[in-house]
C-alpha positions as CSV (number, residue, x, y, z in Angstrom):
1,M,-21.8,0.1,-25.1
2,Q,-19.5,0.6,-22.1
3,N,-17.2,-2.1,-22.2
4,L,-17.3,-3.6,-18.6
5,D,-13.7,-3.8,-16.8
6,I,-13.5,-7.1,-15.0
7,N,-11.3,-6.3,-12.6
8,K,-12.9,-3.1,-11.4
9,T,-15.9,-4.9,-11.3
10,A,-14.3,-7.6,-8.6
11,D,-12.9,-5.1,-6.6
12,A,-15.7,-3.5,-6.4
13,R,-18.0,-6.5,-5.5
14,S,-15.1,-8.1,-3.2
15,S,-15.2,-4.5,-1.0
16,S,-19.1,-5.1,-0.8
17,D,-19.0,-8.8,0.2
18,G,-21.4,-8.9,3.3
19,K,-22.8,-5.9,2.8
20,V,-25.1,-5.9,0.0
21,F,-26.9,-9.4,-0.2
22,V,-30.7,-11.0,-0.7
23,P,-32.1,-11.0,2.6
24,Q,-33.0,-14.6,3.8
25,T,-34.1,-14.5,7.5
26,E,-35.9,-11.6,9.7
27,E,-32.1,-10.4,10.9
28,E,-30.8,-10.0,7.4
29,Y,-33.7,-8.2,6.6
30,Q,-33.0,-6.1,9.6
31,R,-29.7,-5.6,8.7
32,L,-30.4,-4.4,5.2
33,V,-33.4,-2.1,6.3
34,A,-30.4,-0.3,8.6
35,L,-28.4,0.1,5.6
36,L,-30.9,1.8,3.9
37,N,-31.8,3.8,6.5
38,G,-28.4,4.9,6.7
39,L,-27.9,5.5,2.8
40,I,-31.4,7.5,3.0
41,D,-29.9,9.9,5.5
42,E,-26.7,10.4,3.5
43,V,-28.5,10.4,0.3
44,G,-31.6,12.0,0.5
45,E,-33.3,12.5,-2.7
46,D,-30.1,13.1,-4.8
47,E,-30.8,11.0,-7.5
48,S,-26.9,12.0,-8.7
49,H,-25.3,10.8,-5.4
50,P,-22.9,8.2,-6.1
51,L,-25.0,6.0,-3.6
52,A,-27.9,6.6,-5.4
53,S,-28.3,3.4,-7.1
54,L,-26.7,1.4,-4.6
55,M,-30.1,2.8,-2.5
56,E,-32.3,1.6,-5.1
57,I,-30.8,-2.0,-5.4
58,I,-31.1,-2.3,-1.4
59,G,-34.9,-1.2,-1.6
60,V,-35.7,-3.6,-3.9
61,L,-33.8,-6.7,-2.0
62,I,-36.3,-5.3,0.9
63,E,-39.3,-5.3,-1.1
64,K,-38.7,-8.7,-2.6
65,Y,-37.9,-10.1,0.9
66,E,-41.7,-8.2,2.2
67,D,-43.3,-9.8,-0.2
68,E,-42.5,-13.2,0.5
69,H,-42.3,-12.4,4.0
70,V,-44.8,-10.4,5.7
71,P,-48.4,-10.9,5.4
72,Q,-50.6,-8.4,3.1
73,L,-52.9,-6.1,5.6
74,A,-56.5,-7.3,4.6
75,V,-58.7,-4.3,3.5
76,E,-62.2,-4.5,4.4
């Protein structure tokens, strides 16, 4: 098990404040979508890229918002 360096974690968190968040409004959702699009342009399909896990986290946050706020299409 890897030890957690609290100082490094706090530094990383403070540098990402305001960039990664749980969206509560349509505007926040759109900001995350724009951020994800930029990450996709940078990371592509390179799963070993340093930003790949951040891209995945943002995708999960977007999906959560969509599940709660975007009506599902009815299949007939």
